[in-house]
C-alpha positions in Angstrom: 236.3 237.3 -25.9 235.9 241.1 -26.4 239.6 241.6 -25.5 240.6 239.0 -28.1 238.6 240.7 -30.8 240.0 244.1 -29.8 243.6 242.7 -30.3 242.8 240.8 -33.5 241.0 243.6 -35.4 244.1 245.8 -36.0 246.0 242.7 -37.1 243.3 241.7 -39.5 243.0 245.3 -40.7 246.7 245.3 -41.7 246.2 242.0 -43.5 243.2 243.5 -45.4 245.4 246.5 -46.3 248.0 244.2 -47.8 245.3 242.3 -49.8 243.8 245.5 -51.2 247.2 246.9 -52.1 248.0 243.8 -54.1 244.5 243.6 -55.6 244.5 247.2 -56.8 248.1 246.8 -58.0 249.3 249.5 -55.6 252.0 247.0 -54.6 253.5 245.0 -57.5 254.7 241.4 -57.3 258.3 242.8 -57.2 257.3 245.1 -54.3 255.8 242.1 -52.4 259.0 240.2 -53.0 261.0 243.1 -51.6 258.8 243.4 -48.5 259.1 239.7 -47.9 262.8 239.9 -48.2 263.0 242.7 -45.7 260.9 240.8 -43.1 262.8 237.5 -43.6 266.3 238.7 -43.9 266.4 241.8 -41.8 263.5 242.5 -39.4 262.8 238.9 -38.1 266.5 238.1 -37.5 266.7 241.4 -35.5 263.7 240.4 -33.4 265.0 236.9 -32.7 268.4 238.3 -31.8 266.9 240.8 -29.4 264.8 238.1 -27.7 267.6 235.6 -27.3 270.3 238.2 -26.3 268.1 239.4 -23.4 267.8 236.0 -21.8 270.4 233.6 -20.4 271.0 230.4 -22.5 269.6 228.2 -19.8 266.2 230.0 -20.1 266.1 229.1 -23.8 267.1 225.4 -23.5 263.6 224.0 -22.9 264.1 220.4 -24.1 260.6 219.3 -23.1 259.1 221.9 -25.5 261.6 220.9 -28.2 260.6 217.3 -27.8 256.8 218.1 -28.0 257.4 220.3 -31.0 259.4 217.7 -32.9 256.9 214.9 -32.0 253.9 216.9 -33.3 255.8 218.1 -36.4 256.9 214.6 -37.4 253.4 213.1 -36.7 251.8 215.6 -39.0 254.6 215.4 -41.6 254.0 211.6 -41.7 250.2 212.0 -41.9 250.4 214.5 -44.7 252.9 212.3 -46.5 250.8 209.2 -46.2 247.5 210.9 -47.3 249.3 212.4 -50.3 250.7 209.0 -51.4 247.6 206.9 -50.7 244.6 209.2 -51.3 246.0 211.5 -54.0 248.6 209.1 -55.6 251.3 211.7 -55.7 255.0 211.2 -56.3 257.5 210.8 -53.4 258.7 214.4 -53.9 255.1 215.8 -54.0 254.2 213.8 -50.9 257.2 215.3 -49.1 255.8 218.8 -49.7 252.4 217.7 -48.6 254.0 216.5 -45.4 255.9 219.8 -45.0 252.8 221.9 -45.6 250.8 219.9 -43.0 253.5 220.3 -40.3 255.3 223.6 -40.8 253.4 226.6 -39.3 253.7 230.2 -40.4 255.6 231.2 -37.2 257.6 234.1 -38.7 254.8 236.1 -40.3 251.8 235.3 -38.2 252.6 233.5 -34.9 255.3 235.9 -33.7 253.3 239.1 -34.0 250.0 237.5 -32.8 251.5 235.5 -29.9 253.5 238.5 -28.6 250.3 240.6 -28.7 248.3 238.0 -26.7 250.9 236.5 -24.4 253.7 239.1 -24.2 257.3 239.1 -25.4 258.1 235.9 -23.4 256.1 234.0 -26.0 258.9 234.7 -28.5 261.2 232.1 -26.8 259.1 229.0 -27.4 258.3 230.4 -30.9 262.0 230.6 -31.5 262.4 227.0 -30.6 259.6 226.1 -33.1 261.7 227.8 -35.8 264.8 225.9 -34.8 262.9 222.5 -34.9 261.2 223.4 -38.2 264.4 224.5 -39.9 266.7 221.8 -38.6 264.3 218.8 -38.8 261.6 219.3 -41.4 263.5 221.2 -44.1 266.4 218.6 -44.2 263.9 215.7 -44.2 262.1 217.3 -47.1 265.3 217.8 -49.0 266.3 214.2 -48.6 262.9 212.9 -49.7 262.8 215.2 -52.7 266.2 214.0 -53.8 265.1 210.4 -53.4 261.9 211.1 -55.3 263.6 212.7 -58.2 266.0 209.8 -58.4 269.0 212.1 -58.9 272.4 210.4 -59.0 273.9 212.6 -56.3 276.2 211.4 -53.6 275.2 211.6 -50.0 277.9 214.1 -49.4 276.4 216.5 -52.0 273.0 216.3 -50.3 274.6 216.8 -46.9 276.4 219.9 -48.2 273.1 221.3 -49.4 271.5 220.7 -46.0 274.4 222.3 -44.1 274.5 225.2 -46.6 270.8 225.8 -46.1 271.2 225.8 -42.3 274.3 228.0 -42.3 272.7 230.6 -44.5 269.3 230.7 -42.8 268.8 234.3 -41.6 266.4 233.2 -38.8 268.8 230.7 -37.4 271.7 233.1 -37.7 269.7 235.7 -35.8 269.0 233.2 -33.0 272.6 232.0 -32.9 273.9 235.6 -32.7 271.6 236.3 -29.8 272.6 233.2 -27.9 276.3 234.1 -28.5 275.7 237.6 -27.2 273.9 236.3 -24.2 276.5 233.7 -23.4 279.3 236.3 -23.7 277.3 238.7 -21.6 277.5 241.4 -24.3 275.4 244.4 -23.3 272.8 245.4 -25.9 272.4 249.1 -25.2 272.7 252.6 -26.6 272.3 253.3 -30.3 272.7 249.6 -31.2 269.8 248.6 -29.0 267.7 251.3 -30.6 268.7 250.1 -34.0 267.7 246.5 -33.2 264.5 247.5 -31.5 263.5 249.7 -34.5 264.0 246.8 -36.9 262.2 244.3 -34.6 259.2 246.7 -34.4 258.8 246.4 -38.1 258.0 242.7 -38.0 254.3 242.9 -37.2 253.1 245.5 -39.7 255.3 244.3 -42.6 254.8 240.6 -42.1 251.0 241.0 -41.8 250.8 243.3 -44.8 252.8 240.7 -46.8 250.5 237.9 -45.7 247.5 239.9 -47.0 249.2 240.5 -50.3 249.7 236.8 -50.9 245.9 236.1 -50.5 245.3 237.7 -54.0 246.4 234.5 -55.7 243.4 232.2 -56.0 243.9 228.5 -56.0 242.8 226.5 -59.0 239.9 224.1 -58.7 242.3 221.2 -59.5 244.3 222.0 -56.4 241.5 222.7 -54.0 241.0 219.1 -52.7 244.6 218.7 -51.8 244.8 222.2 -50.3 241.7 221.6 -48.2 243.1 218.3 -46.9 246.4 219.8 -46.0 244.8 222.9 -44.4 242.6 220.7 -42.2 245.6 218.8 -41.0 247.6 221.9 -40.4 245.0 224.0 -38.7 243.3 221.4 -36.5 245.3 218.2 -36.2 248.7 219.9 -35.7 247.7 221.9 -32.6 245.9 218.7 -31.3 249.1 216.7 -31.8 251.2 219.3 -30.0 248.8 219.5 -27.1 248.8 215.7 -26.6 252.6 215.6 -26.8 253.1 218.5 -24.5 250.5 217.3 -21.9 251.0 213.6 -21.8 254.5 212.8 -23.1 256.8 215.7 -22.3 255.3 217.6 -19.4 255.7 221.1 -21.0 255.0 224.1 -18.7 251.5 225.6 -19.0 252.7 228.8 -20.6 255.0 227.2 -23.2 252.3 224.6 -24.0 249.7 227.4 -24.6 252.1 229.3 -26.9 253.0 226.0 -28.7 249.4 225.1 -29.4 248.7 228.6 -30.7 251.8 228.4 -32.9 250.7 225.0 -34.3 247.3 226.4 -35.1 248.9 228.8 -37.7 248.5 228.2 -41.4 251.0 226.7 -43.8 254.4 228.4 -43.7 255.6 230.5 -46.6 258.9 228.7 -46.3 257.2 225.6 -47.8 256.4 227.6 -51.0 260.0 229.0 -51.1 261.4 225.5 -51.1 258.8 224.2 -53.5 259.7 227.0 -55.9 263.4 226.3 -55.6 263.0 222.6 -56.2 260.2 223.1 -58.8 258.1 220.5 -57.0 254.3 220.9 -56.2 254.6 224.7 -56.5 250.9 225.4 -57.3 249.7 222.9 -54.7 251.8 224.4 -52.0 250.7 227.9 -52.9 247.1 226.8 -52.8 247.5 225.2 -49.4 249.0 228.5 -48.1 246.1 230.6 -49.4 243.4 228.2 -48.3 244.9 227.6 -44.8 245.5 231.4 -44.3 241.9 232.3 -45.2 240.5 229.7 -43.0 242.9 230.6 -40.2 241.4 234.1 -39.9 238.5 232.3 -38.2 240.2 229.3 -36.7 243.0 231.3 -35.1 240.5 233.7 -33.6 238.7 230.7 -32.0 242.0 229.2 -30.7 243.0 232.6 -29.3 239.7 233.0 -27.4 240.1 229.6 -25.9 243.7 229.9 -25.0 243.6 233.4 -23.6 240.7 232.6 -21.4 242.5 229.7 -19.7 
């Protein structure tokens, strides 16, 4: 337990620095946006490229883990969707974002730096698979449901083009694809280029955690708290349970990958959910509230999960 606390304290300290910088207006909203853009479009793709390029494609193709991840994601998406529709009487589009918030974890900004600190750089491989599943399964599903909920008169082809365009321009998927291509072609990553990629990848942890802290300044309104609390409970506690059940009893995932997968599923709501909500102008305040509430609670819950998983 002491080792877990020793690892977590520096991470929480960086989050606290981000919070204070935003609270004291040292970092403006435009500055926060720029920091997020650097992490999402530059540093994280570099890290994912570095991880995948250093491993043979066969070592990355863990179909059992992919199956467990997809099962848990869809189970929580469905639960969040149903709760939103039945308990909170939301629209189809709003319910889609409740499902997305309950099932998409903050892999990029929290799981990657924390899991690598606890489990080593090999943990980045299953986390990369989580990103692939989230971006190729949950995001397209949400886009389809939002279009259906808004009753737009759009052809299926137009919706499909939006989905493919989203996938083709996703910087995280592009980083992974470039790494797999480099690995398959046996391209050596060495010299100044390797130093360049390593330098960018090293920026992920401090910049991502600082950005997470800055987002906690925005307080959820009372009207959004009930929905945010429900989504947070599903995301932080039921999602890791669903992944553990799927990994253990349905797909036979290896012990190491299962541990990393449970840890990843225990992360708070992904910032990607807010980006999509903002783009579609659907449940923007509710999604932002779910991110803030789940992130605050996760400072405790993730510490507990880390202590349990590391001691196994």
